[in-house]
C-alpha positions as CSV (number, residue, x, y, z in Angstrom):
1,M,-66.2,31.2,33.9
2,K,-65.9,30.3,37.6
3,K,-65.9,26.6,36.8
4,L,-63.4,27.0,33.9
5,L,-60.8,29.0,35.9
6,P,-59.8,26.1,38.3
7,V,-59.5,23.7,35.3
8,L,-57.2,26.2,33.5
9,L,-55.1,26.7,36.7
10,M,-54.8,22.9,37.2
11,L,-53.7,22.5,33.5
12,C,-51.1,25.2,33.9
13,F,-49.7,23.6,37.0
14,S,-49.7,20.3,35.3
15,L,-47.8,21.6,32.2
16,A,-45.4,23.5,34.5
17,G,-44.7,20.3,36.4
18,F,-44.2,18.4,33.2
19,S,-41.7,21.0,31.9
20,Q,-39.9,21.1,35.2
21,K,-39.6,17.3,35.3
22,N,-38.1,17.1,31.8
23,A,-35.9,20.2,32.0
24,Y,-32.1,20.3,32.0
25,E,-29.8,23.2,32.6
26,I,-26.1,23.5,31.9
27,K,-24.8,26.7,33.5
28,L,-21.2,27.7,32.8
29,K,-19.5,30.8,34.3
30,V,-16.2,31.8,32.7
31,N,-14.7,34.8,34.4
32,G,-13.1,37.0,31.7
33,M,-15.5,35.9,29.0
34,K,-18.5,38.1,28.1
35,D,-20.9,38.9,25.3
36,S,-19.9,36.1,22.9
37,T,-21.6,33.2,21.3
38,C,-21.0,29.8,22.9
39,F,-21.6,26.4,21.2
40,L,-22.1,23.1,22.7
41,I,-20.6,20.4,20.5
42,D,-21.3,16.7,20.9
43,Y,-19.6,13.6,19.5
44,Y,-20.9,10.9,17.2
45,G,-18.0,8.4,17.1
46,K,-15.0,10.3,15.7
47,W,-17.2,13.2,14.4
48,Q,-18.0,16.3,16.4
49,R,-21.4,17.9,15.7
50,Y,-23.2,21.2,16.6
51,N,-25.6,20.5,19.4
52,D,-26.7,23.8,20.9
53,T,-26.0,27.6,21.0
54,A,-26.3,30.2,23.8
55,Q,-24.8,33.6,24.6
56,F,-22.3,34.6,27.3
57,N,-23.7,37.6,29.2
58,S,-21.7,40.5,30.5
59,E,-20.8,38.5,33.7
60,G,-19.4,35.6,31.7
61,V,-22.4,33.3,32.3
62,V,-23.9,31.1,29.6
63,I,-26.9,28.8,30.1
64,F,-28.0,25.9,27.9
65,S,-31.5,24.7,28.8
66,G,-34.5,22.9,27.4
67,T,-37.3,20.5,28.1
68,K,-35.9,17.6,26.0
69,K,-33.2,15.7,27.8
70,K,-29.8,15.6,26.1
71,H,-28.3,12.2,25.3
72,G,-25.5,11.1,27.6
73,G,-22.0,11.7,26.3
74,I,-18.9,14.0,26.3
75,Y,-19.6,17.5,25.1
76,S,-17.2,20.3,24.1
77,V,-17.7,23.9,25.1
78,Y,-16.6,26.0,22.0
79,T,-16.3,29.7,21.5
80,G,-13.9,32.1,19.8
81,G,-12.8,29.5,17.3
82,K,-11.5,27.0,20.0
83,V,-12.6,24.4,22.4
84,L,-12.4,25.7,26.0
85,F,-13.0,22.4,27.8
86,E,-15.1,19.2,27.8
87,I,-17.9,18.2,30.1
88,V,-19.8,15.0,30.8
89,V,-23.6,15.1,30.3
90,N,-25.7,12.3,31.6
91,N,-29.0,12.2,33.7
92,E,-28.2,15.2,35.9
93,K,-30.8,17.9,35.6
94,V,-28.4,20.7,36.5
95,I,-24.7,21.1,35.7
96,D,-23.1,24.2,37.2
97,L,-19.4,24.9,36.5
98,E,-17.2,27.9,37.1
99,T,-13.7,28.8,35.8
100,D,-11.7,31.6,34.2
101,T,-9.9,32.3,31.0
102,S,-6.4,32.1,32.5
103,D,-6.6,28.3,33.0
104,Y,-9.9,26.6,32.2
105,I,-9.1,23.2,33.8
106,Q,-6.9,24.1,36.8
107,H,-9.2,26.9,37.9
108,M,-12.4,24.9,37.3
109,K,-14.9,24.7,40.2
110,V,-17.8,22.3,40.1
111,N,-20.8,23.8,41.9
112,K,-23.2,21.1,40.9
113,S,-22.6,17.8,39.0
114,K,-21.1,14.7,40.5
115,E,-20.2,13.4,37.0
116,N,-18.2,16.5,36.2
117,E,-16.6,16.7,39.7
118,I,-15.1,13.2,39.1
119,F,-14.3,14.0,35.4
120,L,-12.6,17.3,36.3
121,G,-10.5,15.6,39.0
122,H,-9.4,13.1,36.4
123,M,-8.4,15.8,33.9
124,K,-6.4,17.6,36.6
125,F,-4.7,14.4,37.6
126,I,-3.8,13.6,34.0
127,T,-2.4,17.1,33.5
128,E,-0.2,16.7,36.6
129,K,1.1,13.3,35.3
130,Q,1.8,14.7,31.9
131,K,3.9,17.4,33.5
132,E,5.6,14.8,35.6
133,S,6.5,12.7,32.5
134,E,7.6,15.6,30.3
135,P,11.2,15.8,31.7
136,Y,11.6,12.0,31.3
137,R,10.4,12.1,27.7
138,K,12.8,15.0,26.8
139,K,15.7,13.2,28.4
140,L,14.8,10.0,26.6
141,S,15.1,11.8,23.2
142,S,18.6,13.0,24.0
143,A,21.4,11.2,22.1
144,E,23.6,11.3,25.2
145,V,21.4,9.0,27.3
146,S,23.0,5.6,28.0
147,D,21.1,2.3,27.6
148,K,21.0,2.0,31.4
149,E,19.4,5.4,31.8
150,K,16.9,4.7,29.0
151,K,15.9,1.6,30.9
152,E,15.4,3.5,34.1
153,I,13.5,6.3,32.3
154,N,11.2,3.9,30.6
155,Q,10.4,2.3,33.9
156,K,9.6,5.7,35.3
157,L,7.2,6.3,32.4
158,I,5.6,2.9,32.9
159,D,5.1,3.7,36.6
160,I,3.4,7.0,35.7
161,G,1.1,5.1,33.3
162,K,0.3,2.6,36.1
163,D,-0.6,5.6,38.4
164,V,-3.1,6.9,35.8
165,N,-4.6,3.4,35.3
166,N,-4.9,2.8,39.0
167,Y,-6.6,6.2,39.4
168,R,-9.2,5.3,36.9
169,L,-9.7,1.8,38.4
170,D,-10.3,3.4,41.7
171,I,-13.0,5.7,40.3
172,I,-14.7,2.6,38.6
173,K,-14.7,0.8,42.0
174,K,-16.0,3.8,44.0
175,Y,-18.6,5.1,41.5
176,P,-19.8,2.1,39.5
177,D,-23.1,3.9,38.6
178,L,-21.6,7.0,37.2
179,F,-21.2,7.5,33.4
180,V,-17.6,8.6,34.0
181,S,-16.9,5.0,35.2
182,V,-18.4,3.7,31.9
183,I,-16.0,6.1,30.1
184,F,-13.0,4.8,32.0
185,K,-14.0,1.2,31.4
186,T,-14.3,1.9,27.7
187,M,-10.8,3.4,27.7
188,K,-9.3,0.4,29.6
189,E,-7.1,-2.0,27.7
190,P,-6.2,-5.5,28.8
191,E,-2.9,-6.2,30.4
192,A,-1.5,-9.5,29.3
193,P,0.1,-11.9,31.7
194,K,3.9,-12.3,31.3
195,F,3.7,-16.1,30.8
196,E,7.0,-16.4,32.6
197,E,6.5,-20.2,32.8
198,I,7.0,-20.3,29.0
199,K,10.7,-20.2,28.2
200,N,10.3,-19.5,24.5
201,D,10.4,-15.7,23.9
202,S,8.5,-16.0,20.6
203,L,5.8,-18.1,22.1
204,Q,5.5,-15.7,25.0
205,R,5.0,-12.8,22.6
206,L,2.4,-14.8,20.7
207,L,0.5,-15.7,23.9
208,R,0.5,-12.1,25.1
209,Y,-0.8,-10.9,21.7
210,E,-3.5,-13.5,21.7
211,Y,-4.6,-12.5,25.2
212,I,-4.8,-8.8,24.3
213,R,-6.7,-9.6,21.1
214,G,-9.1,-11.9,22.9
215,H,-9.8,-9.5,25.8
216,F,-9.6,-6.1,24.0
217,F,-13.3,-5.3,24.3
218,D,-14.0,-7.1,27.6
219,D,-14.8,-3.8,29.4
220,V,-16.9,-2.3,26.6
221,D,-20.6,-2.3,27.2
222,F,-22.0,-2.6,23.7
223,A,-25.5,-2.1,25.0
224,D,-24.7,1.4,26.4
225,E,-25.5,3.9,23.6
226,R,-23.7,6.7,25.5
227,I,-20.3,5.4,24.5
228,N,-21.1,6.2,20.9
229,Y,-21.4,9.9,21.9
230,T,-17.8,10.0,23.0
231,P,-14.7,9.5,20.9
232,L,-13.7,6.5,23.0
233,Y,-15.6,3.7,21.3
234,H,-14.5,4.9,17.9
235,N,-10.8,5.1,19.1
236,K,-11.0,1.5,20.5
237,L,-12.6,0.2,17.3
238,D,-10.0,2.0,15.2
239,K,-7.0,0.8,17.2
240,Y,-8.3,-2.8,17.2
241,F,-8.6,-3.1,13.4
242,K,-5.5,-1.0,12.6
243,N,-3.0,-2.3,15.2
244,I,-4.3,-5.5,16.9
245,V,-6.0,-7.7,14.3
246,Y,-3.6,-9.6,12.0
247,P,-3.7,-7.7,8.7
248,V,-5.0,-10.4,6.3
249,P,-8.6,-10.4,5.0
250,D,-9.6,-13.8,6.4
251,S,-8.5,-12.8,9.9
252,I,-10.1,-9.3,9.7
253,I,-13.4,-10.8,8.4
254,K,-13.5,-13.2,11.3
255,E,-13.0,-10.3,13.8
256,V,-15.6,-8.1,12.0
257,D,-18.2,-10.8,12.5
258,I,-17.3,-11.0,16.2
259,I,-17.5,-7.3,16.8
260,V,-20.6,-6.7,14.8
261,A,-22.4,-9.5,16.7
262,K,-21.5,-7.7,19.9
263,A,-22.6,-4.3,18.5
264,K,-26.1,-5.7,17.8
265,A,-26.8,-5.1,21.5
266,N,-27.6,-1.5,20.6
267,D,-29.0,-0.1,17.3
268,E,-26.8,3.1,17.3
269,I,-23.6,1.2,18.1
270,F,-24.5,-1.4,15.5
271,K,-25.1,1.4,13.0
272,Y,-21.8,3.2,13.8
273,T,-19.8,0.0,13.8
274,V,-21.1,-1.2,10.4
275,H,-20.8,2.2,8.8
276,H,-17.3,2.9,10.1
277,L,-15.9,-0.5,9.1
278,L,-17.5,-0.4,5.7
279,S,-16.2,3.1,5.0
280,Y,-12.7,2.3,6.4
281,Y,-12.2,-0.8,4.2
282,E,-13.8,0.8,1.1
283,Q,-11.1,3.6,1.3
284,S,-8.2,1.3,2.1
285,K,-5.2,1.5,-0.2
286,I,-3.9,-1.9,1.0
287,M,-4.2,-4.7,-1.5
288,G,-6.9,-7.2,-0.7
289,M,-8.9,-5.1,1.8
290,D,-11.8,-4.9,-0.6
291,A,-12.7,-8.4,0.5
292,I,-13.7,-6.9,3.9
293,F,-15.8,-4.2,2.2
294,S,-17.5,-6.8,0.1
295,H,-18.2,-9.0,3.1
296,I,-19.7,-6.2,5.2
297,G,-21.7,-4.9,2.3
298,L,-23.2,-8.2,1.5
299,N,-23.9,-9.4,5.0
300,Y,-24.6,-6.3,7.1
301,Y,-25.5,-3.4,4.8
302,T,-28.8,-5.1,3.8
303,H,-32.4,-4.0,3.7
304,E,-33.1,-6.1,6.8
305,L,-30.2,-4.7,8.9
306,A,-29.2,-1.2,7.6
307,F,-32.2,0.6,9.1
308,W,-30.5,4.0,8.8
309,A,-30.0,3.9,5.0
310,D,-32.6,4.2,2.3
311,S,-33.1,1.6,-0.4
312,A,-31.1,3.5,-3.0
313,Q,-28.0,3.6,-0.7
314,I,-28.3,0.0,0.3
315,E,-28.6,-1.1,-3.4
316,K,-25.6,1.0,-4.3
317,V,-23.4,-0.6,-1.6
318,Q,-24.8,-4.1,-2.4
319,D,-24.1,-3.7,-6.1
320,R,-20.5,-2.5,-5.4
321,A,-20.0,-5.5,-3.1
322,R,-21.4,-7.9,-5.6
323,K,-19.1,-6.6,-8.4
324,L,-16.0,-6.9,-6.2
325,S,-16.8,-10.3,-4.8
326,P,-15.6,-12.3,-7.9
327,L,-12.5,-10.1,-8.2
328,L,-11.0,-10.8,-4.8
329,I,-7.5,-12.2,-4.2
330,G,-7.7,-16.0,-4.2
331,K,-10.7,-16.1,-6.5
332,P,-10.4,-17.6,-10.1
333,A,-10.0,-14.7,-12.6
334,I,-13.0,-14.3,-14.9
335,N,-12.2,-15.7,-18.3
336,L,-11.8,-13.4,-21.3
337,S,-11.7,-14.2,-25.0
338,L,-10.8,-11.2,-27.3
339,L,-9.4,-10.6,-30.7
340,D,-5.6,-10.3,-31.3
341,T,-3.8,-7.8,-33.4
342,S,-4.1,-9.9,-36.6
343,G,-7.9,-9.5,-36.5
344,N,-8.2,-13.2,-37.2
345,K,-7.6,-15.0,-33.9
346,W,-9.7,-15.0,-30.7
347,V,-7.4,-15.7,-27.7
348,N,-8.9,-17.4,-24.6
349,M,-7.1,-16.3,-21.5
350,Y,-7.6,-19.6,-19.8
351,K,-5.8,-21.4,-22.6
352,V,-2.6,-19.3,-22.1
353,Q,-0.1,-21.8,-20.7
354,A,2.2,-20.2,-18.2
355,E,3.2,-20.5,-14.5
356,Y,2.1,-16.8,-14.1
357,T,-0.1,-14.6,-16.2
358,V,-0.1,-10.9,-16.0
359,L,-3.5,-9.5,-16.9
360,V,-3.3,-5.8,-17.8
361,F,-6.1,-3.5,-18.9
362,W,-5.0,-0.3,-20.8
363,D,-5.8,2.1,-23.6
364,P,-3.5,3.9,-26.0
365,D,-5.1,7.3,-25.4
366,C,-4.4,6.9,-21.6
367,G,-1.5,9.1,-20.5
368,H,-0.6,6.9,-17.5
369,C,-0.7,3.8,-19.7
370,K,1.8,5.3,-22.1
371,K,4.2,5.6,-19.3
372,E,3.5,2.3,-17.5
373,L,3.2,-0.2,-20.4
374,P,6.8,0.4,-21.7
375,K,8.0,-0.1,-18.1
376,L,6.1,-3.4,-17.9
377,A,7.5,-4.5,-21.3
378,H,11.0,-3.8,-20.2
379,Y,10.5,-5.7,-16.9
380,M,9.0,-8.7,-18.7
381,D,11.9,-8.7,-21.1
382,S,14.3,-8.8,-18.2
383,I,12.7,-11.9,-16.6
384,K,11.6,-13.9,-19.7
385,N,14.5,-16.3,-19.3
386,I,14.0,-16.7,-15.5
387,L,10.2,-17.1,-15.1
388,D,7.5,-18.8,-17.1
389,I,5.3,-15.7,-17.4
390,K,3.1,-14.2,-20.1
391,V,1.1,-11.0,-20.4
392,Y,-2.5,-11.0,-21.5
393,S,-2.9,-7.4,-22.5
394,V,-6.5,-6.0,-23.0
395,S,-7.6,-2.8,-24.7
396,S,-11.0,-1.4,-25.5
397,H,-10.6,-0.6,-29.2
398,H,-9.1,-2.7,-31.9
399,S,-7.7,0.3,-33.7
400,E,-4.7,1.4,-35.7
401,E,-3.6,3.7,-32.9
402,W,-3.6,0.7,-30.6
403,K,-1.5,-1.4,-33.0
404,K,1.0,1.5,-33.6
405,F,1.6,1.9,-29.9
406,I,2.2,-1.9,-29.6
407,R,4.8,-1.8,-32.4
408,D,6.5,1.4,-31.3
409,E,6.9,0.3,-27.7
410,K,7.7,-3.3,-28.6
411,L,4.9,-4.7,-26.4
412,D,5.7,-8.4,-26.7
413,F,2.5,-9.5,-25.1
414,I,-0.6,-11.4,-26.0
415,N,-2.3,-8.2,-27.2
416,V,-6.1,-8.4,-27.5
417,A,-9.0,-5.9,-27.8
418,V,-12.7,-5.6,-28.4
419,P,-13.4,-5.5,-32.2
420,Q,-14.3,-2.1,-33.5
421,E,-17.4,-3.3,-35.3
422,V,-19.0,-4.4,-32.0
423,Y,-19.5,-0.8,-31.1
424,E,-21.0,0.0,-34.4
425,D,-23.2,-3.1,-35.0
426,Q,-24.9,-4.9,-32.2
427,Q,-25.6,-7.8,-34.5
428,K,-21.8,-8.4,-34.8
429,A,-21.5,-8.9,-31.0
430,T,-24.4,-11.4,-31.1
431,E,-22.8,-13.2,-34.0
432,Y,-19.4,-13.5,-32.3
433,I,-21.1,-14.8,-29.1
434,I,-23.3,-17.4,-31.0
435,K,-20.2,-18.7,-32.8
436,G,-18.5,-19.2,-29.4
437,F,-15.6,-16.8,-30.2
438,T,-16.4,-14.6,-27.1
439,D,-19.0,-13.8,-24.5
440,L,-20.7,-10.7,-22.9
441,K,-18.3,-10.7,-20.0
442,S,-15.4,-10.4,-22.4
443,L,-17.0,-7.7,-24.6
444,N,-18.0,-5.8,-21.5
445,Y,-14.7,-6.4,-19.6
446,N,-14.8,-2.9,-18.1
447,T,-17.9,-3.9,-16.1
448,T,-16.7,-7.4,-15.6
449,Y,-13.4,-6.3,-14.0
450,D,-14.7,-3.1,-12.5
451,I,-12.2,-1.0,-14.7
452,F,-12.8,2.7,-14.0
453,T,-9.2,3.8,-14.5
454,T,-6.3,2.4,-16.5
455,P,-3.9,0.8,-16.4
456,Q,-5.0,-2.0,-14.1
457,I,-2.7,-4.9,-13.5
458,Y,-3.5,-8.4,-12.1
459,L,-1.1,-11.2,-11.4
460,L,-2.6,-14.7,-11.9
461,D,-1.1,-18.1,-11.0
462,K,-0.9,-21.2,-13.2
463,S,-4.6,-22.1,-12.7
464,K,-5.6,-18.4,-13.2
465,K,-6.4,-17.6,-9.6
466,I,-5.8,-14.0,-8.6
467,I,-2.5,-13.6,-6.6
468,A,-2.4,-9.8,-6.6
469,K,-4.1,-6.8,-8.2
470,Q,-4.0,-3.0,-8.4
471,L,-0.4,-3.3,-9.3
472,D,2.1,-1.2,-11.1
473,T,5.4,-2.6,-12.5
474,G,7.3,-1.9,-9.3
475,L,4.7,-3.7,-7.1
476,L,4.5,-6.5,-9.6
477,K,8.2,-7.1,-9.3
478,T,7.9,-7.1,-5.5
479,V,5.0,-9.6,-5.5
480,L,6.8,-11.9,-7.9
481,D,10.0,-11.8,-5.8
482,K,8.0,-12.7,-2.7
483,E,6.3,-15.5,-4.7
484,Q,9.7,-16.9,-5.7
485,D,11.0,-16.7,-2.1
486,R,7.9,-18.5,-0.8
487,K,8.4,-21.3,-3.3
488,K,12.0,-21.7,-2.4
489,K,11.1,-22.1,1.3
């Protein structure tokens, strides 16, 4: 026992030292707050997540502590249904802050934490500058302000903005090793030269745009995982693709490849970048943006690269991207051959001779189709003597209900459908395919053209390339008008 006791004591001291070495403590005192639950909330890109819970005591003190180091980032202190303030967490073992409920920021005192001392100073400075700019903004919104006054006010606001920028640049210069400097560098945006030597205003604007686009991420350290645990990297990524990149698929895809290549410097930043851009372009309502989703899905959401996703998720994204790939704007439309209303003639879409072909998918039992198809028929009738255009109109069932709707609404289209007997007799489908009347892509057009809702309207050019899709009659008119204007030029 005498021999064992020193060993146990040494082990205890060793474990205590290990715990001490790895411990962190975040101590917050909020005068006026007591006996309530407090949450520490962290960021993951734009999302805020629960991180830790502790309890304010009767003196308004709450302590978060543990043996596992918290990842660097910006954290929110949340209680009573609201965020009280934000703090910076990095490698500091102890963060000790004190404030009160009357003004969390202005009355904040940093007892221990260089990161938060600088961060708090910045918040107070920003608050002051916001107060300084408020009268100018109010005056600017007044209808009585002259153009000369507006110019002067805008210059005042520009000067305030420069003060804020210079304040941050000064911190970056003084404290290059602090995480707050990384935060301010991530926030920083390039300031384009004026290019005063160029006398052409349009060329000046273009050069300034190109400079900003080319230098937008210069101060972002893609290898620093901590920026992913602030909202700042997300905000920068979001602004770039929403407001900076030229909004056409080819340009966006080029920029996606550039940014994703940079993001590969860190696994978590790569993961967030790919996932965010994939989700953003999948949900986009802008025509043609599915090209970006398809590109990201096929090139980056793969078994080799998407380490965060299981095989089922990856296959789901890949399958969707593969289905969309042949249906993108600029691609040749997949040919269809289906049976017309007479029940005797198979009509091959590629043999329809016209400058434009409108390809529409609909069904007579679809409520939206019953409203949209008559509108389309009326519009086609109004331009039939102006444009060389035909409608290849596809339905799923070669039925009497289908024919009746065509007659009643005077749908003067090339009306085709899948023969009814194909659904009842598989041999019939095989027979029609062997005879060369049709093919599997035509008979399964819902899968071929990814038709989950109807109506779906495509516009094809003379060679049957896709000009536009996901149209209604109003959008079709807009696209055709633009096409005509483009041809006149």
